[in-house]
C-alpha positions as a LaTeX table, in Angstrom:
\begin{tabular}{lrrr}
\hline
Residue & $x$ (\AA) & $y$ (\AA) & $z$ (\AA) \\
\hline
Unk1 & 37.76 & 318.26 & 115.87 \\
Unk2 & 40.89 & 320.35 & 115.28 \\
Unk3 & 43.81 & 318.21 & 113.60 \\
Unk4 & 46.59 & 320.29 & 115.55 \\
Unk5 & 44.94 & 319.09 & 119.21 \\
Unk6 & 45.56 & 315.47 & 118.31 \\
Unk7 & 48.98 & 313.84 & 118.79 \\
Unk8 & 51.01 & 314.17 & 115.39 \\
Unk9 & 53.82 & 311.84 & 114.61 \\
Unk10 & 56.34 & 311.90 & 111.81 \\
Unk11 & 55.37 & 308.63 & 110.41 \\
Unk12 & 59.16 & 307.31 & 110.47 \\
Unk13 & 58.51 & 304.26 & 112.53 \\
Unk14 & 61.46 & 302.36 & 111.50 \\
Unk15 & 60.64 & 299.29 & 113.57 \\
Unk16 & 59.22 & 296.06 & 111.57 \\
Unk17 & 55.61 & 295.11 & 111.99 \\
Unk18 & 56.04 & 292.56 & 114.64 \\
Unk19 & 53.50 & 290.14 & 112.54 \\
Unk20 & 55.62 & 290.58 & 109.08 \\
Unk21 & 59.19 & 290.15 & 109.84 \\
Unk22 & 61.02 & 289.01 & 106.99 \\
Unk23 & 61.74 & 285.19 & 107.37 \\
Unk24 & 64.16 & 282.99 & 105.10 \\
Unk25 & 62.78 & 279.98 & 103.06 \\
Unk26 & 59.37 & 278.65 & 102.84 \\
Unk27 & 58.14 & 280.30 & 106.07 \\
Unk28 & 59.30 & 283.64 & 104.66 \\
Unk29 & 56.28 & 285.85 & 105.55 \\
Unk30 & 54.52 & 283.62 & 108.51 \\
Unk31 & 54.01 & 285.56 & 112.05 \\
Unk32 & 56.05 & 284.77 & 114.69 \\
Unk33 & 54.81 & 282.67 & 117.43 \\
Unk34 & 54.88 & 285.84 & 119.92 \\
Unk35 & 55.34 & 289.13 & 119.33 \\
Unk36 & 58.90 & 290.66 & 119.67 \\
Unk37 & 60.01 & 293.42 & 122.01 \\
Unk38 & 61.76 & 296.20 & 120.02 \\
Unk39 & 65.23 & 295.12 & 121.16 \\
Unk40 & 64.26 & 291.61 & 119.52 \\
Unk41 & 63.07 & 293.13 & 116.41 \\
Unk42 & 66.43 & 295.29 & 115.96 \\
Unk43 & 68.29 & 291.97 & 116.27 \\
Unk44 & 66.49 & 290.53 & 113.79 \\
Unk45 & 66.96 & 293.31 & 111.58 \\
Unk46 & 70.54 & 293.06 & 112.09 \\
Unk47 & 70.71 & 289.62 & 111.23 \\
Unk48 & 68.63 & 289.83 & 108.27 \\
Unk49 & 70.93 & 292.68 & 107.03 \\
Unk50 & 74.24 & 290.59 & 107.41 \\
Unk51 & 72.20 & 287.83 & 105.61 \\
Unk52 & 71.63 & 289.82 & 102.76 \\
Unk53 & 75.10 & 291.27 & 102.30 \\
Unk54 & 76.24 & 287.59 & 102.64 \\
Unk55 & 73.85 & 286.75 & 99.61 \\
Unk56 & 74.97 & 290.01 & 97.67 \\
Unk57 & 78.49 & 289.12 & 98.01 \\
Unk58 & 78.03 & 285.49 & 96.73 \\
Unk59 & 76.06 & 287.12 & 93.77 \\
Unk60 & 78.76 & 289.41 & 93.06 \\
Unk61 & 81.26 & 286.30 & 93.20 \\
Unk62 & 78.95 & 284.73 & 90.55 \\
Unk63 & 78.97 & 287.78 & 88.45 \\
Unk64 & 82.78 & 287.74 & 88.62 \\
Unk65 & 82.74 & 284.23 & 87.22 \\
Unk66 & 80.42 & 285.15 & 84.08 \\
Unk67 & 81.85 & 288.30 & 83.41 \\
Unk68 & 84.88 & 290.25 & 82.78 \\
Unk69 & 84.76 & 293.30 & 85.11 \\
Unk70 & 86.24 & 296.68 & 84.19 \\
Unk71 & 89.49 & 297.06 & 86.24 \\
Unk72 & 88.28 & 299.83 & 88.79 \\
Unk73 & 85.73 & 298.96 & 91.33 \\
Unk74 & 83.00 & 301.18 & 89.52 \\
Unk75 & 80.94 & 298.07 & 88.54 \\
Unk76 & 80.84 & 296.08 & 91.94 \\
Unk77 & 79.86 & 299.87 & 93.42 \\
Unk78 & 77.15 & 300.06 & 90.73 \\
Unk79 & 75.69 & 296.57 & 91.52 \\
Unk80 & 75.81 & 297.30 & 95.22 \\
Unk81 & 73.73 & 300.58 & 94.70 \\
Unk82 & 71.23 & 298.58 & 92.75 \\
Unk83 & 70.91 & 294.98 & 93.88 \\
Unk84 & 68.48 & 293.81 & 91.79 \\
Unk85 & 71.05 & 294.01 & 88.82 \\
Unk86 & 73.19 & 290.88 & 89.77 \\
Unk87 & 70.30 & 288.53 & 89.45 \\
Unk88 & 69.37 & 289.97 & 86.41 \\
Unk89 & 73.02 & 289.82 & 84.99 \\
Unk90 & 73.23 & 286.15 & 85.90 \\
Unk91 & 70.08 & 285.34 & 84.23 \\
Unk92 & 71.16 & 287.21 & 81.19 \\
Unk93 & 74.35 & 285.48 & 81.14 \\
Unk94 & 73.07 & 282.02 & 80.29 \\
Unk95 & 71.02 & 283.75 & 77.16 \\
Unk96 & 73.80 & 285.60 & 76.14 \\
Unk97 & 76.29 & 282.77 & 76.05 \\
Unk98 & 73.32 & 280.81 & 74.41 \\
Unk99 & 72.84 & 283.47 & 71.67 \\
Unk100 & 76.60 & 284.34 & 71.07 \\
Unk101 & 77.90 & 280.95 & 71.71 \\
Unk102 & 79.19 & 279.13 & 75.02 \\
Unk103 & 82.79 & 280.14 & 74.48 \\
Unk104 & 81.99 & 284.01 & 74.18 \\
Unk105 & 83.78 & 286.44 & 76.61 \\
Unk106 & 81.26 & 288.66 & 78.40 \\
Unk107 & 82.37 & 292.13 & 79.75 \\
Unk108 & 80.81 & 294.39 & 82.27 \\
Unk109 & 81.36 & 297.93 & 82.32 \\
Unk110 & 80.15 & 301.35 & 83.29 \\
Unk111 & 79.23 & 304.30 & 80.80 \\
Unk112 & 78.19 & 307.78 & 81.81 \\
Unk113 & 76.82 & 311.05 & 80.07 \\
Unk114 & 78.03 & 314.83 & 80.26 \\
Unk115 & 75.24 & 315.08 & 82.89 \\
Unk116 & 76.83 & 312.24 & 85.07 \\
Unk117 & 74.17 & 309.84 & 84.75 \\
Unk118 & 75.67 & 306.13 & 84.85 \\
Unk119 & 74.73 & 302.92 & 83.14 \\
Unk120 & 76.00 & 299.58 & 83.41 \\
Unk121 & 76.68 & 297.42 & 79.90 \\
Unk122 & 77.35 & 293.95 & 79.11 \\
Unk123 & 79.09 & 293.26 & 75.94 \\
Unk124 & 79.57 & 289.96 & 74.16 \\
Unk125 & 83.23 & 290.20 & 73.05 \\
Unk126 & 82.77 & 289.03 & 69.45 \\
Unk127 & 85.32 & 287.84 & 66.92 \\
Unk128 & 83.19 & 287.17 & 63.93 \\
Unk129 & 81.46 & 289.29 & 61.50 \\
Unk130 & 79.11 & 292.09 & 62.41 \\
Unk131 & 76.13 & 290.62 & 60.69 \\
Unk132 & 76.51 & 287.65 & 62.77 \\
Unk133 & 76.71 & 289.83 & 66.06 \\
Unk134 & 73.77 & 291.82 & 65.27 \\
Unk135 & 71.69 & 288.74 & 64.87 \\
Unk136 & 73.12 & 287.10 & 68.16 \\
Unk137 & 71.88 & 290.24 & 69.89 \\
Unk138 & 68.63 & 290.37 & 67.94 \\
Unk139 & 68.02 & 286.69 & 69.22 \\
Unk140 & 69.24 & 288.00 & 72.46 \\
Unk141 & 66.59 & 290.94 & 72.73 \\
Unk142 & 63.65 & 288.64 & 72.06 \\
Unk143 & 64.38 & 286.96 & 75.42 \\
Unk144 & 65.38 & 290.56 & 77.02 \\
Unk145 & 62.77 & 292.88 & 75.80 \\
Unk146 & 59.79 & 290.29 & 77.18 \\
Unk147 & 61.65 & 290.74 & 80.32 \\
Unk148 & 59.07 & 293.37 & 82.19 \\
Unk149 & 61.72 & 296.28 & 83.17 \\
Unk150 & 64.63 & 294.08 & 84.69 \\
Unk151 & 67.09 & 296.77 & 84.05 \\
Unk152 & 64.95 & 299.93 & 84.54 \\
Unk153 & 67.05 & 301.95 & 82.02 \\
Unk154 & 70.46 & 301.36 & 83.95 \\
Unk155 & 71.56 & 298.12 & 82.14 \\
Unk156 & 72.11 & 297.73 & 78.23 \\
Unk157 & 73.48 & 294.53 & 76.36 \\
Unk158 & 75.66 & 295.30 & 73.17 \\
Unk159 & 78.58 & 293.55 & 71.50 \\
Unk160 & 81.87 & 294.61 & 70.97 \\
Unk161 & 84.13 & 293.48 & 67.97 \\
Unk162 & 87.56 & 292.52 & 68.37 \\
\hline
\end{tabular}
């Protein structure tokens, strides 16, 4: 049969599958009790987007509690662009404090190269010697490198001597 005679579509159906609508909590992926109309599906998506935005803002607030951010808004913009990073940073903050000490100040900043590629870095502000800072970072790296691609090349951990 000639494929040009059949009805063709772009495949850009943005409505959710009525049986796999996102649900929060324990019943996250259960099918709804009745099929949703298109308008109900869009309403569910709108509520989910608002919930995701609220969760992201709470994550950013927790980041501010654990890290000193660069003065401009570039860090929060970066974290909004890649919404996996806040949870990764929050998990890493505990391990950084464990390796460098509970009183260590952690700082987040953005670095970019001449091609315009940007990356986020988390630095432990370290008042001690280079030798102890390297040992603490090596201890942290044992944990970090065991994680499967959490930062995807956009997140670096380092120390800054003061």
